[in-house]
C-alpha atoms as one frame of an Amber mdcrd trajectory, in Angstrom:
protein
   0.118   0.082  -0.081   2.916   2.452   0.963   4.689   1.826  -2.125   1.462
   2.888  -4.493   1.068   5.851  -2.341   4.779   6.798  -3.378   4.618   5.636
  -6.728   1.324   8.209  -7.112   2.986  11.162  -4.990   5.968  11.027  -7.543
   4.341  10.798 -10.613   5.602  13.773 -13.009   2.159  15.486 -13.014   1.430
  14.993  -9.036   4.447  16.725  -8.241   3.875  19.556 -10.513   0.498  19.954
  -9.263   1.752  20.102  -5.675   4.413  22.828  -6.794   1.642  24.883  -8.477
  -0.842  24.724  -5.357   2.631  25.929  -3.104   2.943  28.876  -5.616  -0.434
  29.521  -5.640  -0.611  29.135  -1.773   2.225  31.490  -1.315   0.690  33.900
  -3.526  -2.304  34.241  -1.350  -0.133  34.268   1.748   1.539  37.103   0.575
  -1.817  39.180  -0.115  -3.262  38.123   3.019  -0.288  40.099   4.479  -0.474
  42.871   2.356  -4.103  43.624   4.275  -2.136  46.090   6.535  -1.287  48.021
   3.638  -4.599  47.595   1.570  -5.123  50.933   0.156  -1.217  51.299  -1.485
  -2.213  47.316  -2.453  -5.126  48.249  -4.007  -3.935  51.617  -5.795  -0.861
  49.571  -7.258  -3.275  46.738  -8.238  -5.915  48.899 -10.041  -3.049  51.024
 -11.866  -1.296  47.621 -12.987  -4.634  46.588 -14.181  -5.317  50.084 -16.001
  -1.625  49.349 -17.456  -2.540  45.883 -18.799  -5.914  47.327 -20.060  -4.299
  49.542 -22.525  -2.042  46.859 -23.504  -4.662  44.269 -24.265  -6.721  47.329
 -26.104  -3.609  48.201 -28.010  -2.280  44.648 -28.753  -2.487  42.669 -32.213
  -4.182  39.949 -30.956  -7.924  38.760 -31.949 -10.451  41.027 -30.690 -12.651
  38.006 -28.841  -9.132  37.154 -27.026  -8.795  40.751 -26.008 -12.590  40.809
 -24.603 -11.849  37.245 -22.539  -8.910  39.246 -20.969 -10.523  42.453 -20.356
 -13.378  40.524 -18.472 -11.251  39.605 -15.510  -9.236  42.732 -15.597 -12.507
  45.160 -15.286 -14.301  42.585 -13.082 -11.656  42.133 -10.499  -9.058  45.327
 -11.055  -7.217  44.253  -8.066  -5.771  41.149  -9.323  -6.976  41.037 -12.943
  -3.636  43.133 -14.090  -1.368  40.758 -12.223  -3.313  37.750 -13.587  -3.027
  38.834 -16.966   0.863  39.691 -16.779   1.810  36.272 -15.218  -0.671  33.913
 -17.475  -1.846  36.183 -20.872   1.190  38.520 -21.751   2.943  35.475 -23.574
   6.064  37.313 -22.139   8.023  33.915 -23.387   6.776  34.321 -26.927   8.498
  37.877 -26.742  11.389  36.351 -25.346  12.135  33.466 -27.851  10.301  35.555
 -30.423  13.928  36.977 -32.151  15.481  33.527 -31.456  12.715  32.021 -33.525
  12.485  34.495 -36.304  15.530  32.879 -38.107  13.164  29.948 -38.805  11.564
  31.406 -41.470  14.735  32.266 -43.304  15.981  28.947 -42.520  13.154  27.249
 -44.458  12.635  29.816 -47.251  15.923  29.599 -49.181  16.739  25.996 -49.305
  12.823  25.281 -50.288  13.178  27.715 -53.311  16.316  26.052 -54.088  14.534
  22.779 -54.005  11.188  23.630 -55.707  10.920  23.787 -59.470   8.199  25.923
 -61.088   5.304  24.296 -60.442   3.388  26.122 -63.099   0.000  27.046 -60.482
   0.334  30.367 -62.063  -1.392  29.187 -65.171  -4.475  28.425 -62.898  -7.195
  30.253 -62.097  -6.617  33.368 -60.275  -8.790  32.208 -57.018  -6.073  29.234
 -56.959  -3.007  31.605 -57.558  -4.134  33.938 -54.839  -4.367  31.414 -51.888
  -1.260  29.518 -53.070   0.488  33.027 -53.340  -0.574  33.658 -49.649   0.982
  30.309 -48.345   3.966  31.017 -50.138   4.367  34.509 -48.930   3.641  34.134
 -45.303   4.326  30.532 -44.338   7.339  30.155 -46.528   5.955  27.014 -48.047
   5.612  27.181 -52.117   3.081  24.790 -54.131   4.825  21.419 -55.434   3.825
  19.016 -58.157   5.421  15.766 -58.664   3.937  14.554 -55.249   1.051  12.141
 -54.693  -1.248  12.597 -51.960  -3.042   9.767 -50.054  -5.549  10.268 -47.847
  -5.685   8.261 -44.283  -9.470   8.312 -43.003  -8.558   6.422 -39.468  -5.799
   6.489 -37.119  -5.255   2.713 -37.362  -4.543   3.115 -41.103  -2.030   5.720
 -40.390  -0.432   3.489 -38.117  -0.427   0.548 -40.208   1.243   2.464 -43.022
   3.777   4.558 -40.704   4.919   1.217 -39.484   5.488  -0.190 -43.143   7.275
   3.370 -43.968   9.586   3.437 -41.331  10.689  -0.348 -41.985  11.853   1.005
 -45.169  14.182   3.789 -43.955  17.446   4.116 -44.891  19.155   6.963 -44.300
  16.790   9.431 -41.908  13.648   9.323 -39.405  12.331  12.517 -38.526   9.434
  12.557 -35.856   7.690  15.700 -34.289   4.728  15.120 -32.114   2.791  16.791
 -29.613   1.820  13.916 -27.676   3.556  10.744 -27.321   2.541   7.986 -24.874
   3.600   4.356 -24.090   1.690   1.691 -25.386   0.472  -0.757 -28.444   1.303
   2.660 -30.931   4.381   4.009 -29.752   5.991   0.636 -28.370   6.015  -0.874
 -32.113   7.189   2.508 -33.563   9.844   2.552 -30.993  10.911  -1.090 -31.748
  11.615  -0.223 -35.502  13.474   3.293 -34.230  15.840   1.365 -32.003  16.600
  -1.230 -35.085  17.101   1.861 -37.523  19.295   3.739 -35.037  21.390   0.387
 -34.707  21.412   0.205 -38.546  23.066   3.826 -38.672  19.649   5.802 -39.691
  19.650   9.154 -38.650  16.638   8.949 -35.936  15.468  12.411 -34.206  12.720
  13.127 -32.174  10.916  15.946 -31.054   7.916  16.302 -28.284   6.042  19.028
 -26.509   6.500  18.671 -22.776   3.120  19.988 -22.058   1.391  17.506 -24.274
   3.663  14.687 -22.779   3.311  15.610 -19.191   0.592  13.162 -18.196   1.886
  10.531 -21.058   5.808  10.463 -20.607   8.143  10.423 -17.496  10.477  12.870
 -16.541  13.782  12.649 -18.235  12.011  10.253 -21.119  14.506  12.038 -23.412
  17.352  10.963 -22.134  16.146   7.413 -22.153  15.530   7.752 -26.130  19.524
   8.878 -26.324  20.642   5.961 -24.412  18.934   3.772 -27.279  20.633   5.685
 -30.146  17.716   7.857 -30.975  18.528  11.914 -31.208  15.918  13.866 -28.851
  14.635  17.036 -27.935  12.009  18.388 -26.002   9.817  21.500 -27.119   9.415
  24.233 -23.949  10.447  21.860 -21.157   7.861  22.124 -18.439   9.408  23.759
 -15.051   6.169  23.901 -12.501   6.107  27.973 -12.150   3.219  29.847 -12.662
   3.924  31.236 -16.266   2.391  32.042 -19.395   5.366  30.587 -20.970   3.083
  27.236 -21.892   0.531  29.075 -23.669   3.101  28.529 -26.494   3.148  24.747
 -27.484   4.311  22.516 -30.475   1.047  21.324 -31.611   2.336  19.772 -35.220
   2.616  16.279 -35.895   5.110  15.415 -38.592   7.053  12.156 -39.947   9.555
  12.029 -42.352  11.272   9.063 -43.942  13.938   9.518 -46.268  12.929  12.830
 -47.267  10.535  10.970 -49.754   7.830  10.133 -47.640   5.567  12.287 -45.345
   2.985  12.294 -42.658   0.765  14.881 -41.256  -2.826  15.007 -39.844  -4.664
  14.818 -36.398  -3.058  11.415 -35.308  -0.786  11.696 -32.076   1.361   8.633
 -31.179  -0.841   7.210 -28.186  -3.663   4.457 -28.312  -6.535   6.267 -28.348
  -5.994   7.369 -31.714  -5.925   3.895 -32.972  -8.726   2.661 -31.018  -6.535
   0.091 -29.272  -8.533   1.036 -26.120 -11.974   3.152 -25.464 -11.390   6.794
 -24.173 -14.194   8.747 -25.382 -16.115   6.336 -27.571 -14.961   5.562 -31.041
 -12.090   7.896 -31.956 -12.315   9.265 -35.690  -9.116  10.488 -36.451  -7.535
  11.161 -40.335  -4.058  11.814 -41.663  -2.750  12.555 -45.249   0.533  10.607
 -46.472   3.045  12.908 -48.908   5.152  10.998 -51.765   7.440  13.395 -53.436
   8.956  16.966 -53.780   6.208  18.323 -51.335   7.837  16.481 -48.513  10.764
  18.683 -48.381   8.555  21.595 -46.710   7.761  19.126 -43.752  11.421  18.073
 -43.949  12.209  22.185 -43.532   9.615  22.688 -40.878  11.347  19.425 -38.571
  14.375  20.899 -39.310  14.066  24.129 -38.473  12.427  23.532 -35.267  15.111
  20.756 -34.430  17.923  23.753 -35.417  16.211  26.217 -32.731  15.747  23.518
 -30.367  19.756  22.705 -30.488  21.480  26.049 -31.415  22.205  24.134 -35.010
  22.633  24.997 -38.450  22.461  22.387 -40.894  22.578  22.015 -44.546  19.020
  21.454 -45.796  20.480  20.572 -49.265  21.147  17.128 -47.894  17.788  16.149
 -47.334  16.146  16.823 -50.787  13.706  14.267 -52.354  15.382  11.738 -54.456
  12.141   9.867 -55.541   8.763  11.489 -56.801   6.061  10.904 -59.516   5.978
  13.186 -62.448   2.520  11.967 -63.191   0.828  12.953 -59.944  -1.732  15.021
 -60.372  -2.790  18.309 -58.717  -0.525  20.955 -56.627   0.504  20.316 -53.114
   1.355  22.859 -50.727   2.713  21.876 -47.070   2.424  24.889 -44.675   3.223
  25.581 -41.091   1.712  28.405 -38.720   4.215  30.381 -36.171   2.572  31.886
 -33.422   5.232  34.110 -32.988   4.834  36.090 -35.865   1.394  37.833 -35.783
   0.170  36.480 -38.822  -2.638  33.659 -38.233  -1.890  31.579 -41.127  -3.832
  28.639 -40.653  -7.121  30.672 -39.680  -6.702  32.843 -43.152  -6.290  29.574
 -45.423  -9.841  28.433 -43.744 -11.282  31.671 -44.336  -9.813  31.758 -48.265
 -11.272  28.237 -48.733 -14.565  29.364 -47.336 -14.884  32.752 -48.923 -13.785
  31.415 -52.564 -16.030  28.577 -52.304 -18.653  28.151 -54.840 -20.615  25.145
 -53.995 -19.932  23.419 -50.811 -17.627  23.426 -47.721 -17.201  20.383 -45.681
 -15.405  20.599 -42.174 -14.441  18.164 -39.520 -12.976  19.666 -36.385 -12.754
  18.710 -32.856 -13.340  22.160 -31.286 -15.749  24.629 -32.815 -14.596  27.929
 -30.924 -14.855  30.558 -33.529 -14.216  34.025 -33.424 -16.589  36.786 -35.200
 -14.237  36.480 -38.614 -15.033  32.709 -39.167 -18.590  32.599 -37.545 -19.393
  35.661 -40.181 -17.711  33.749 -42.700 -19.501  30.607 -42.381 -22.953  32.027
 -42.119 -22.339  34.385 -45.142 -21.544  31.486 -47.351 -24.513  29.680 -46.279
 -26.690  32.541 -46.806 -24.971  32.681 -50.282 -26.422  29.248 -50.914 -23.049
  27.077 -50.291 -23.790  23.895 -48.862 -21.639  24.464 -45.470 -21.612  21.291
 -42.885 -19.878  20.769 -40.113 -18.761  17.629 -38.303 -18.148  17.749 -34.436
 -17.930  14.986 -31.555 -20.857  13.989 -29.981 -18.821  12.446 -27.211 -16.882
  15.437 -25.845 -12.988  15.141 -24.347 -13.622  17.921 -22.564 -17.234  18.767
 -21.384 -16.573  22.915 -20.941 -15.064  23.132 -24.704 -17.825  21.074 -25.767
 -20.177  23.394 -23.940 -18.725  26.275 -25.624 -18.760  24.501 -29.152 -22.447
  24.098 -28.868 -23.150  27.849 -27.867 -22.251  28.459 -31.721 -24.674  25.972
 -32.901 -27.792  28.512 -32.804 -26.563  31.139 -34.920 -24.841  28.929 -37.682
 -27.928  26.753 -37.942 -30.150  29.785 -38.075 -27.891  31.204 -40.901 -28.229
  27.735 -42.890 -25.130  25.858 -41.804 -25.670  22.476 -41.455 -24.352  20.914
 -38.102 -23.677  16.911 -37.478 -22.195  15.418 -34.239 -20.267  12.367 -34.918
 -22.510   9.747 -32.908 -20.054   6.644 -32.108 -17.799   9.120 -30.067 -14.984
  11.834 -30.488 -13.702  13.553 -33.880 -10.247  14.680 -33.538 -10.024  15.028
 -37.633  -9.165  18.525 -38.846  -9.953  18.616 -42.477 -11.492  20.907 -45.043
 -13.045  19.963 -48.664 -14.288  22.381 -50.977 -16.013  22.221 -54.346 -14.136
  18.798 -54.967 -11.200  21.280 -55.923  -9.753  22.032 -52.862  -8.789  19.882
 -49.728  -6.691  20.909 -46.159  -5.563  17.917 -43.826  -3.445  18.770 -41.025
  -3.069  19.734 -37.255  -4.911  22.875 -37.120  -8.385  22.987 -35.215 -10.948
  25.782 -34.899 -10.140  27.126 -31.687  -7.968  29.671 -30.494  -5.137  27.951
 -28.821  -4.663  26.178 -32.261  -5.106  29.313 -34.646  -3.078  31.632 -32.546
  -1.079  30.076 -29.846   0.418  26.812 -31.491   2.913  25.809 -33.627   0.819
  23.683 -36.276   0.952  22.505 -39.722  -1.193  21.382 -42.687  -1.210  20.477
 -46.370  -3.178  22.317 -48.952  -4.200  20.783 -51.893  -5.670  21.547 -55.375
  -6.738  19.035 -57.886  -5.252  16.104 -55.973  -6.377  12.507 -55.724  -6.782
  13.160 -52.017  -9.418  15.909 -52.713 -12.079  13.295 -53.470 -10.777  10.922
 -50.811 -11.567  13.706 -48.058 -15.143  14.454 -49.320 -16.158  10.768 -49.576
 -14.900  10.275 -45.978 -16.770  13.084 -44.888 -20.228  11.599 -46.108 -19.334
   8.216 -44.835 -18.829  10.402 -41.309 -21.851  11.982 -42.016 -23.984   8.958
 -42.325 -22.934   7.763 -38.725 -23.527  11.137 -37.083 -26.766  12.881 -35.915
 -28.106  16.566 -37.452 -28.456  18.859 -35.168 -31.760  20.992 -35.235 -32.265
  24.501 -34.922 -35.519  23.238 -32.522 -32.663  21.210 -30.368 -30.440  24.438
 -30.369 -33.323  26.658 -28.955 -34.773  23.885 -26.396 -32.148  24.178 -23.734
 -32.691  25.373 -19.997 -31.806  28.857 -18.871 -29.140  27.811 -16.738 -27.416
  25.786 -19.505 -27.597  28.667 -21.810 -26.346  31.069 -19.096 -23.135  28.714
 -18.626 -22.420  28.306 -22.326 -22.665  32.168 -22.831 -20.451  32.743 -19.897
 -17.918  30.153 -21.215 -18.144  31.390 -24.672 -16.605  34.895 -23.528 -13.996
  32.977 -21.608 -13.556  30.823 -24.715 -10.266  32.036 -25.920  -8.511  31.505
 -22.843  -9.304  27.668 -22.555
């Protein structure tokens, strides 16, 4: 019994929570002791809140994000400013902004050298404009000579990934938000160890916040002992700070520069339904083969170089195999939260605004800002068939409540919303007019759109576009449509809770 208690108390997450509670307790104690100087403390607190109020108002962040922070600042002026200073100011972002600014520059030049003329300039203006935006603001040009295959389930991605990993001859690059010991990761790890022993350059990046409850402390050292190079993004230190607002939410697997994977699937067992966590877990991925893989390679290498203080010769990692008969244009892109450009959201908005017949979306979270809400509503009002699939079984009840808070206004505008009845949808996909599709890691929530490192693949007239569309219909067939009556027929208390949560949604 004692051994179990000690094992529990020494878990990383338990120690972290204890440290955070101690810090909160010390902060409360300090504030309590300042009661004797209440007037001075109150004046300083209000002055700080005023300064933070002005900082928020004049900042470049999304208006909804500003409102979410203005509420606590104005409601509790004594502590609101301090709270924002600690958790909301993204001081770490500013600290590492200069260091991270070179990432775009590092990626741009080698990608330009590797990318042949794609010929996309000969396409219709709407296509050219969308592609040009991604090229300019995400340092990611369009490619041809790249095959695309959509993988409609995490289980399929796992199967294909294992198959391709076994073929590796030169290098394997993995960058994932979550890694968890279990069937999926242990199978992959065995292959990585084998390949490392063969002399293959195996590198792994994982986000420490994403893995705080799934990997033990010092797991990076364990991997290095196996011959696997490993770096941790934003190592977690249990100190009250806004530092951990910035996370590496990307999922990238590159094999020999010729094969690349991305999508919603992390390296944990719930993503392949090895066990049931929130009902049936619906997730998706995309596999690329050919020239476009180099953009995924450059994304990984730029992050690796940042974490390790290196400057590598990217030319060593150009693809050596591609299909000259591959259809369409493929444009992998990344979204950097430190450059004040919401690339992911703009790509989504461009797709919605350019749609002529339909827009079909799958997303685990539907937490929208005014721009996205307006775009979806206007498209539906213009006669575009707008459909969205969200989970029926939530992973976080409060986030799901916020998602449902947006249903009524969207349904009123003509947007069709479906909830995936068997369980939880973690897929992030857009498909438009049988011509465009995006598959990646970017959710429709504030964290994903504004605070995280993300990646996705924009496609035009590739074979995968039809595959994404067909999978949407299959998913819709096992989902229940949300009616306007259902949206309106809720208790006043639930409506109140949803309204309050919606105001604070950007902070979730």
